[in-house]
N, C-alpha and C positions, 0 to 999 in steps of 0.2 A: 534583475528580479530576485527578491527575497521571499516572496510568498507564491503560491499557486491555488487557485481554487481548482476543485475537481469533484466529480457527481460519483458518488458512491451510494448504493443501498436507496435510491430516489431521494437523497440529501444531499446538500454541499456541505464540503468540507475545506477549511483553508489549509494547506500543507507548508511546513517550512522544512529546512535542512535537517530538522531533529526527527521528522518521520520516516517511516519503514514500511515497505510494502513487503509481504510474505506470499511466495506461490508453493503450495504444495502439492503441485501436480493436477490439481483438477481447479482451484480457486485461488483468485488473487484478493489479499486482504489487507486491509489498511491495519496494521496491529499496533499502531501508537495512538489510535483515537478510538472513543466508543461513543456509543448513543444508546439511549433506554429504548427497548421494545417490550411493552407490557412491564412487568416487574423485573426483567432481565437486562443487563447491561451488555451490548455486544459490539463486536468490531464489524465495520463495514466491509461488505464485499465489493470489490471493483469489477466492473464488466472488461471483458477481453478487448472491445473496442476503445474504452477509456484508457486501459494499460497500455494499448498501441499507440494512442495519441502522446501520451506523456513520452514513450520511447521515442516517438518522432520528432517530438520537442527537444529530446537531449536533456531531459531534467531528472532522468534516473542514470545511477552508477551501473557498472557491470555488476551481475549477482555474485555473492558468495555464499557458498553452500556451507550449510550448517545442519547437524543431525539433531533432529527433534526428540523428545522424549520416547517416542513410538520406537524410535530405532530408523524411522526414515527420513532421508535428506529433504530438507527444504530449500529453496533460494530466498535471500533476503536482498531487496534493493533498497539503495539509500536515495534520497533526493539530494541533487547536486544544486542547490538554489543558493544565490550569494556569493558564488565564487567568480 
């Protein structure tokens, strides 16, 4: 399996091993893909249910902690597809 389709922000996105999910303590965000909402380009939010489904399938790596520009720590998850 080298691609997986997920639902985020009421849209379907196809994710590969190059995509990443960020968790900032409140929201899971697919930070490598964007869509237009009005005039703005935004990253889709992933529901907790969808995130748990991905973890159960085993397609997400263990998180690595990264310091954000605001000084708070965020968790970054990589997709383990095509391995």
